[in-house]
FIMARLUM-451873 format. One record per residue: residue number from 1; x, y, z of N, C-alpha, C in turn. Coordinates in nm, 3 decimals, padded with zeros to 5 digits. Each point is the difference from the previous one (the first is absolute). Layout:
residues N
+--------+---------+---------+---------+---------+---------+---------+---------+---------+---------+
| tormar |      nX |      nY |      nZ |     caX |     caY |     caZ |      cX |      cY |      cZ |
+--------+---------+---------+---------+---------+---------+---------+---------+---------+---------+
|    NUM |       X |       Y |       Z |       X |       Y |       Z |       X |       Y |       Z |
...
+--------+---------+---------+---------+---------+---------+---------+---------+---------+---------+
This chain:
residues 152
+--------+---------+---------+---------+---------+---------+---------+---------+---------+---------+
| tormar |      nX |      nY |      nZ |     caX |     caY |     caZ |      cX |      cY |      cZ |
+--------+---------+---------+---------+---------+---------+---------+---------+---------+---------+
|      1 |  00.311 | -00.690 |  02.183 |  00.071 | -00.023 | -00.124 |  00.136 |  00.068 |  00.009 |
|      2 |  00.102 | -00.072 | -00.035 |  00.135 |  00.056 |  00.001 |  00.016 |  00.099 | -00.115 |
|      3 |  00.091 |  00.094 |  00.021 |  00.027 |  00.100 | -00.103 |  00.048 | -00.066 | -00.129 |
|      4 |  00.076 | -00.108 |  00.009 |  00.050 | -00.068 | -00.120 | -00.115 | -00.060 | -00.081 |
|      5 | -00.101 | -00.051 |  00.070 | -00.117 | -00.054 | -00.071 | -00.074 |  00.111 | -00.072 |
|      6 | -00.017 |  00.113 |  00.065 | -00.068 |  00.113 | -00.063 |  00.078 |  00.048 | -00.122 |
|      7 |  00.131 |  00.004 |  00.011 |  00.083 |  00.039 | -00.116 | -00.017 | -00.099 | -00.115 |
|      8 | -00.001 | -00.128 |  00.032 | -00.018 | -00.101 | -00.104 | -00.136 |  00.010 | -00.067 |
|      9 | -00.103 |  00.020 |  00.080 | -00.136 |  00.013 | -00.054 | -00.011 |  00.123 | -00.088 |
|     10 |  00.050 |  00.113 |  00.049 | -00.010 |  00.123 | -00.079 |  00.087 | -00.005 | -00.125 |
|     11 |  00.123 | -00.051 |  00.014 |  00.087 | -00.010 | -00.118 | -00.062 | -00.094 | -00.104 |
|     12 | -00.043 | -00.117 |  00.045 | -00.060 | -00.094 | -00.094 | -00.126 |  00.054 | -00.064 |
|     13 | -00.086 |  00.061 |  00.081 | -00.125 |  00.053 | -00.053 |  00.021 |  00.115 | -00.096 |
|     14 |  00.088 |  00.091 |  00.035 |  00.024 |  00.117 | -00.087 |  00.068 | -00.042 | -00.130 |
|     15 |  00.102 | -00.085 |  00.010 |  00.068 | -00.046 | -00.122 | -00.098 | -00.076 | -00.089 |
|     16 | -00.077 | -00.090 |  00.059 | -00.098 | -00.076 | -00.079 | -00.103 |  00.093 | -00.062 |
|     17 | -00.047 |  00.098 |  00.077 | -00.098 |  00.095 | -00.053 |  00.053 |  00.078 | -00.118 |
|     18 |  00.123 |  00.048 |  00.010 |  00.060 |  00.078 | -00.109 |  00.023 | -00.088 | -00.123 |
|     19 |  00.055 | -00.119 |  00.019 |  00.026 | -00.089 | -00.114 | -00.129 | -00.044 | -00.068 |
|     20 | -00.100 | -00.036 |  00.078 | -00.128 | -00.045 | -00.057 | -00.068 |  00.115 | -00.074 |
|     21 |  00.000 |  00.118 |  00.058 | -00.062 |  00.116 | -00.066 |  00.073 |  00.033 | -00.130 |
|     22 |  00.131 | -00.008 |  00.002 |  00.078 |  00.026 | -00.122 | -00.035 | -00.101 | -00.108 |
|     23 | -00.009 | -00.126 |  00.037 | -00.038 | -00.105 | -00.096 | -00.139 |  00.027 | -00.056 |
|     24 | -00.094 |  00.034 |  00.087 | -00.138 |  00.026 | -00.045 | -00.005 |  00.117 | -00.097 |
|     25 |  00.076 |  00.104 |  00.026 |  00.003 |  00.115 | -00.090 |  00.060 | -00.039 | -00.134 |
|     26 |  00.108 | -00.076 |  00.002 |  00.061 | -00.043 | -00.126 | -00.098 | -00.083 | -00.082 |
|     27 | -00.067 | -00.094 |  00.064 | -00.093 | -00.087 | -00.072 | -00.126 |  00.075 | -00.040 |
|     28 | -00.067 |  00.063 |  00.097 | -00.132 |  00.058 | -00.026 |  00.004 |  00.133 | -00.074 |
|     29 |  00.104 |  00.079 |  00.021 |  00.007 |  00.132 | -00.064 |  00.082 | -00.005 | -00.128 |
|     30 |  00.120 | -00.057 |  00.008 |  00.092 |  00.003 | -00.113 | -00.032 | -00.108 | -00.103 |
|     31 | -00.015 | -00.124 |  00.044 | -00.017 | -00.110 | -00.095 | -00.145 | -00.013 | -00.047 |
|     32 | -00.091 | -00.018 |  00.092 | -00.140 | -00.024 | -00.037 | -00.076 |  00.129 | -00.032 |
|     33 |  00.050 |  00.112 |  00.051 | -00.068 |  00.130 | -00.017 | -00.145 | -00.008 |  00.049 |
|     34 | -00.020 | -00.075 |  00.107 | -00.133 | -00.019 |  00.058 | -00.039 |  00.113 |  00.093 |
|     35 |  00.098 |  00.065 |  00.061 | -00.023 |  00.106 |  00.098 |  00.105 |  00.107 | -00.015 |
|     36 | -00.030 |  00.115 |  00.056 |  00.102 |  00.102 |  00.025 |  00.061 | -00.033 |  00.137 |
|     37 |  00.104 |  00.071 |  00.037 |  00.058 | -00.020 |  00.133 | -00.106 |  00.027 |  00.107 |
|     38 | -00.073 |  00.109 | -00.017 | -00.108 |  00.032 |  00.094 | -00.104 | -00.112 |  00.002 |
|     39 | -00.031 | -00.054 | -00.116 | -00.099 | -00.107 | -00.010 |  00.041 | -00.127 |  00.071 |
|     40 |  00.129 | -00.033 | -00.003 |  00.049 | -00.118 |  00.072 | -00.026 |  00.017 |  00.150 |
|     41 |  00.032 |  00.117 |  00.051 | -00.019 |  00.026 |  00.144 | -00.147 |  00.004 |  00.036 |
|     42 | -00.082 |  00.057 | -00.087 | -00.144 |  00.003 |  00.024 | -00.059 | -00.140 | -00.007 |
|     43 |  00.054 | -00.085 | -00.087 | -00.046 | -00.139 | -00.010 |  00.020 | -00.069 |  00.134 |
|     44 |  00.114 |  00.024 |  00.063 |  00.025 | -00.059 |  00.132 | -00.105 |  00.049 |  00.100 |
|     45 | -00.025 |  00.131 | -00.001 | -00.100 |  00.057 |  00.092 | -00.139 | -00.055 | -00.029 |
|     46 | -00.027 | -00.034 | -00.125 | -00.134 | -00.052 | -00.035 | -00.031 | -00.131 |  00.070 |
|     47 |  00.102 | -00.070 |  00.043 | -00.024 | -00.121 |  00.078 | -00.077 |  00.029 |  00.127 |
|     48 |  00.023 |  00.117 |  00.056 | -00.068 |  00.039 |  00.125 | -00.125 |  00.082 | -00.024 |
|     49 |  00.001 |  00.087 | -00.102 | -00.112 |  00.093 | -00.016 | -00.073 | -00.013 | -00.133 |
|     50 |  00.036 | -00.098 | -00.080 | -00.070 | -00.025 | -00.125 |  00.034 |  00.101 | -00.109 |
|     51 | -00.087 |  00.010 | -00.099 |  00.027 |  00.080 | -00.119 |  00.011 |  00.150 |  00.030 |
|     52 | -00.049 |  00.045 |  00.115 |  00.015 |  00.140 |  00.038 |  00.147 |  00.041 |  00.006 |
|     53 |  00.089 | -00.096 |  00.019 |  00.143 |  00.030 |  00.007 |  00.051 |  00.065 | -00.128 |
|     54 | -00.060 | -00.034 | -00.114 |  00.048 |  00.053 | -00.127 | -00.043 |  00.145 | -00.024 |
|     55 | -00.084 |  00.053 |  00.086 | -00.042 |  00.139 | -00.009 |  00.055 |  00.085 |  00.113 |
|     56 |  00.090 | -00.055 |  00.079 |  00.048 |  00.069 |  00.119 |  00.129 |  00.074 | -00.015 |
|     57 |  00.058 |  00.000 | -00.119 |  00.124 |  00.074 | -00.023 |  00.115 | -00.046 |  00.089 |
|     58 |  00.078 |  00.098 |  00.043 |  00.118 | -00.029 |  00.080 | -00.034 | -00.059 |  00.137 |
|     59 | -00.117 |  00.033 |  00.053 | -00.038 | -00.052 |  00.132 | -00.014 | -00.151 | -00.004 |
|     60 | -00.065 | -00.053 | -00.102 | -00.015 | -00.146 | -00.005 |  00.129 | -00.067 | -00.046 |
|     61 |  00.082 |  00.071 | -00.078 |  00.132 | -00.054 | -00.033 |  00.083 | -00.014 |  00.127 |
|     62 | -00.007 |  00.102 |  00.087 |  00.072 | -00.006 |  00.128 | -00.054 | -00.114 |  00.087 |
|     63 | -00.130 | -00.020 | -00.002 | -00.059 | -00.114 |  00.072 |  00.055 | -00.130 | -00.055 |
|     64 |  00.014 | -00.010 | -00.132 |  00.057 | -00.120 | -00.062 |  00.142 | -00.025 |  00.046 |
|     65 |  00.080 |  00.106 |  00.009 |  00.138 | -00.014 |  00.050 | -00.002 | -00.052 |  00.143 |
|     66 | -00.085 |  00.059 |  00.084 | -00.008 | -00.041 |  00.140 | -00.042 | -00.146 |  00.013 |
|     67 | -00.101 | -00.039 | -00.076 | -00.046 | -00.140 |  00.004 |  00.110 | -00.094 | -00.047 |
|     68 |  00.066 |  00.037 | -00.108 |  00.106 | -00.085 | -00.057 |  00.110 | -00.026 |  00.103 |
|     69 |  00.048 |  00.107 |  00.064 |  00.109 | -00.017 |  00.097 | -00.049 | -00.064 |  00.130 |
|     70 | -00.123 |  00.026 |  00.039 | -00.055 | -00.067 |  00.119 | -00.005 | -00.151 | -00.024 |
|     71 | -00.042 | -00.041 | -00.119 | -00.003 | -00.143 | -00.031 |  00.141 | -00.059 |  00.000 |
|     72 |  00.095 |  00.069 | -00.060 |  00.138 | -00.050 | -00.005 |  00.056 | -00.016 |  00.142 |
|     73 | -00.026 |  00.096 |  00.086 |  00.047 | -00.009 |  00.138 | -00.075 | -00.110 |  00.075 |
|     74 | -00.128 | -00.017 | -00.028 | -00.075 | -00.111 |  00.059 |  00.062 | -00.134 | -00.042 |
|     75 |  00.031 | -00.015 | -00.129 |  00.059 | -00.126 | -00.048 |  00.135 | -00.025 |  00.067 |
|     76 |  00.078 |  00.106 |  00.020 |  00.129 | -00.014 |  00.069 | -00.021 | -00.038 |  00.147 |
|     77 | -00.098 |  00.060 |  00.063 | -00.031 | -00.033 |  00.140 | -00.043 | -00.144 |  00.013 |
|     78 | -00.084 | -00.046 | -00.090 | -00.047 | -00.138 |  00.001 |  00.118 | -00.096 | -00.016 |
|     79 |  00.092 |  00.031 | -00.092 |  00.117 | -00.085 | -00.020 |  00.085 | -00.004 |  00.127 |
|     80 |  00.020 |  00.116 |  00.063 |  00.080 |  00.004 |  00.122 | -00.064 | -00.084 |  00.110 |
|     81 | -00.132 |  00.015 |  00.020 | -00.069 | -00.078 |  00.104 |  00.015 | -00.149 | -00.029 |
|     82 | -00.019 | -00.038 | -00.125 |  00.014 | -00.142 | -00.035 |  00.143 | -00.048 |  00.022 |
|     83 |  00.098 |  00.088 | -00.027 |  00.141 | -00.040 |  00.016 |  00.038 | -00.023 |  00.145 |
|     84 | -00.078 |  00.053 |  00.094 |  00.027 | -00.026 |  00.142 | -00.030 | -00.145 |  00.035 |
|     85 | -00.092 | -00.060 | -00.072 | -00.039 | -00.139 |  00.025 |  00.063 | -00.098 | -00.099 |
|     86 |  00.033 |  00.049 | -00.118 |  00.054 | -00.087 | -00.106 |  00.137 |  00.054 | -00.038 |
|     87 |  00.104 | -00.056 |  00.059 |  00.136 |  00.049 | -00.020 |  00.043 | -00.009 | -00.146 |
|     88 | -00.054 | -00.093 | -00.075 |  00.037 | -00.016 | -00.141 | -00.030 |  00.126 | -00.080 |
|     89 | -00.095 |  00.081 |  00.044 | -00.030 |  00.124 | -00.070 |  00.118 |  00.096 |  00.004 |
|     90 |  00.086 | -00.016 |  00.101 |  00.122 |  00.081 |  00.007 |  00.118 | -00.073 | -00.062 |
|     91 |  00.012 | -00.129 |  00.025 |  00.116 | -00.073 | -00.050 | -00.008 | -00.030 | -00.149 |
|     92 | -00.119 | -00.005 | -00.056 | -00.019 | -00.024 | -00.143 | -00.079 |  00.116 | -00.060 |
|     93 |  00.047 |  00.120 |  00.030 | -00.076 |  00.122 | -00.036 | -00.018 |  00.016 | -00.150 |
|     94 |  00.097 | -00.038 | -00.079 | -00.013 |  00.020 | -00.145 | -00.113 | -00.086 | -00.055 |
|     95 |  00.009 | -00.129 |  00.022 | -00.101 | -00.092 | -00.054 | -00.138 |  00.028 |  00.058 |
|     96 | -00.008 |  00.012 |  00.132 | -00.130 |  00.018 |  00.063 | -00.055 |  00.142 | -00.021 |
|     97 |  00.087 |  00.097 | -00.016 | -00.045 |  00.135 | -00.033 | -00.064 |  00.005 | -00.138 |
|     98 |  00.063 | -00.067 | -00.096 | -00.056 | -00.007 | -00.135 | -00.135 | -00.070 |  00.003 |
|     99 | -00.010 | -00.110 |  00.071 | -00.128 | -00.072 |  00.011 | -00.104 |  00.085 |  00.072 |
|    100 |  00.042 |  00.073 |  00.102 | -00.092 |  00.087 |  00.074 | -00.057 |  00.108 | -00.093 |
|    101 |  00.086 |  00.063 | -00.076 | -00.047 |  00.103 | -00.094 | -00.097 | -00.056 | -00.102 |
|    102 |  00.029 | -00.119 | -00.052 | -00.091 | -00.064 | -00.095 | -00.134 | -00.029 |  00.067 |
|    103 |  00.005 | -00.047 |  00.122 | -00.125 | -00.029 |  00.073 | -00.081 |  00.128 |  00.025 |
|    104 |  00.069 |  00.110 |  00.029 | -00.070 |  00.127 |  00.018 | -00.077 |  00.035 | -00.126 |
|    105 |  00.065 | -00.011 | -00.116 | -00.068 |  00.036 | -00.125 | -00.118 | -00.093 | -00.028 |
|    106 |  00.017 | -00.127 |  00.022 | -00.110 | -00.093 | -00.026 | -00.121 |  00.035 |  00.086 |
|    107 |  00.022 |  00.024 |  00.127 | -00.110 |  00.036 |  00.090 | -00.061 |  00.135 | -00.040 |
|    108 |  00.085 |  00.098 | -00.028 | -00.051 |  00.132 | -00.037 | -00.081 | -00.007 | -00.130 |
|    109 |  00.055 | -00.065 | -00.101 | -00.065 |  00.001 | -00.132 | -00.125 | -00.087 | -00.006 |
|    110 |  00.002 | -00.113 |  00.067 | -00.111 | -00.094 | -00.013 | -00.106 |  00.014 |  00.109 |
|    111 |  00.036 |  00.063 |  00.113 | -00.096 |  00.011 |  00.110 | -00.027 |  00.145 |  00.038 |
|    112 |  00.103 |  00.075 |  00.033 | -00.019 |  00.135 |  00.054 | -00.055 |  00.096 | -00.106 |
|    113 |  00.069 |  00.013 | -00.112 | -00.041 |  00.098 | -00.102 | -00.140 | -00.025 | -00.055 |
|    114 | -00.038 | -00.125 | -00.030 | -00.137 | -00.020 | -00.050 | -00.108 |  00.037 |  00.102 |
|    115 |  00.035 |  00.003 |  00.127 | -00.096 |  00.034 |  00.104 |  00.017 |  00.143 |  00.051 |
|    116 |  00.076 |  00.080 | -00.073 |  00.020 |  00.139 |  00.037 | -00.073 |  00.088 | -00.100 |
|    117 |  00.024 |  00.129 |  00.009 | -00.068 |  00.095 | -00.088 |  00.072 |  00.028 | -00.131 |
|    118 |  00.112 | -00.069 | -00.027 |  00.071 |  00.027 | -00.126 | -00.087 | -00.042 | -00.119 |
|    119 |  00.017 |  00.068 | -00.114 | -00.077 | -00.038 | -00.118 |  00.027 | -00.145 | -00.037 |
|    120 | -00.105 | -00.070 | -00.035 |  00.014 | -00.141 | -00.036 |  00.059 | -00.011 | -00.140 |
|    121 |  00.090 | -00.094 | -00.018 |  00.064 | -00.022 | -00.130 |  00.009 | -00.149 | -00.025 |
|    122 |  00.001 | -00.035 | -00.127 |  00.016 | -00.141 | -00.037 |  00.138 | -00.048 |  00.042 |
|    123 |  00.009 | -00.127 |  00.037 |  00.128 | -00.059 |  00.038 |  00.093 |  00.000 | -00.122 |
|    124 |  00.119 |  00.053 |  00.017 |  00.101 |  00.002 | -00.105 |  00.121 | -00.077 |  00.051 |
|    125 |  00.027 | -00.119 | -00.056 |  00.109 | -00.082 |  00.053 |  00.138 |  00.065 | -00.014 |
|    126 |  00.020 |  00.084 | -00.100 |  00.129 |  00.066 | -00.017 |  00.021 |  00.103 |  00.111 |
|    127 | -00.102 |  00.081 |  00.026 |  00.009 |  00.101 |  00.106 |  00.011 | -00.069 |  00.136 |
|    128 | -00.079 | -00.106 |  00.020 |  00.007 | -00.074 |  00.126 |  00.142 | -00.051 |  00.024 |
|    129 |  00.061 | -00.059 | -00.102 |  00.135 | -00.056 |  00.012 |  00.103 |  00.111 |  00.024 |
|    130 | -00.015 |  00.112 | -00.069 |  00.094 |  00.111 |  00.020 | -00.004 |  00.049 |  00.144 |
|    131 | -00.120 |  00.016 |  00.054 | -00.011 |  00.049 |  00.138 |  00.032 | -00.109 |  00.102 |
|    132 | -00.012 | -00.125 | -00.039 |  00.045 | -00.110 |  00.087 |  00.151 |  00.010 |  00.019 |
|    133 |  00.073 |  00.019 | -00.110 |  00.145 |  00.016 |  00.009 |  00.036 |  00.129 |  00.074 |
|    134 | -00.075 |  00.108 | -00.027 |  00.021 |  00.126 |  00.070 | -00.008 | -00.020 |  00.151 |
|    135 | -00.106 | -00.063 |  00.045 | -00.018 | -00.017 |  00.145 |  00.102 | -00.098 |  00.059 |
|    136 |  00.038 | -00.100 | -00.077 |  00.101 | -00.094 |  00.048 |  00.134 |  00.069 |  00.020 |
|    137 |  00.043 |  00.075 | -00.103 |  00.134 |  00.059 |  00.003 |  00.006 |  00.138 |  00.065 |
|    138 | -00.107 |  00.078 | -00.011 |  00.004 |  00.139 |  00.044 | -00.080 |  00.028 |  00.126 |
|    139 | -00.076 | -00.099 |  00.048 | -00.075 |  00.016 |  00.125 |  00.050 | -00.102 |  00.103 |
|    140 | -00.021 | -00.128 | -00.027 |  00.037 | -00.103 |  00.097 |  00.148 | -00.006 |  00.029 |
|    141 |  00.082 |  00.006 | -00.105 |  00.145 | -00.012 |  00.020 |  00.059 |  00.116 |  00.081 |
|    142 | -00.028 |  00.126 | -00.033 |  00.057 |  00.106 |  00.084 | -00.052 | -00.001 |  00.144 |
|    143 | -00.126 | -00.039 |  00.017 | -00.052 | -00.011 |  00.137 |  00.078 | -00.105 |  00.077 |
|    144 |  00.014 | -00.118 | -00.058 |  00.072 | -00.109 |  00.068 |  00.145 |  00.037 |  00.030 |
|    145 |  00.066 |  00.062 | -00.096 |  00.141 |  00.037 |  00.021 |  00.014 |  00.110 |  00.105 |
|    146 | -00.094 |  00.093 |  00.005 |  00.006 |  00.105 |  00.102 | -00.025 | -00.059 |  00.139 |
|    147 | -00.096 | -00.089 |  00.011 | -00.026 | -00.063 |  00.130 |  00.121 | -00.081 |  00.043 |
|    148 |  00.060 | -00.073 | -00.092 |  00.119 | -00.079 |  00.033 |  00.115 |  00.094 |  00.043 |
|    149 |  00.021 |  00.106 | -00.075 |  00.112 |  00.091 |  00.031 | -00.015 |  00.067 |  00.136 |
|    150 | -00.119 |  00.043 |  00.033 | -00.018 |  00.077 |  00.123 | -00.036 | -00.084 |  00.123 |
|    151 | -00.047 | -00.122 | -00.023 | -00.041 | -00.081 |  00.116 |  00.076 | -00.132 |  00.010 |
|    152 |  00.087 | -00.026 | -00.094 |  00.084 | -00.118 |  00.009 | -00.062 | -00.121 | -00.054 |
+--------+---------+---------+---------+---------+---------+---------+---------+---------+---------+
């Protein structure tokens, strides 16, 4: 892997991770008052370790941070690998990055999360739509733009 690809993957993953986490805190902590900041991070960790995450204090919050950024970097890596075969992912990074982010949320919300250890919740179309836009604009788009910037 070229150094430029690694820079693109890390830049895209870190920027997406920070923006997505910020959005989640604004929605879940400030607007909905569903979680504390610690609770948001523990909720992420609960995907891997179940409800025990909510009793783990800072350790499980740190696990949530690690999982969150590992996923963001994985999504950036996947986009980069796909862009090696599909040039349009670089030449049309804005449109396809937005669609990529939306696809990430659809797969995460409808397939991954229901089959993980996170607490089960009723489907809320408003929350689903908010996080769909979040992932489109704050996950997929920065990943695509970082890959385009660093790998051409």
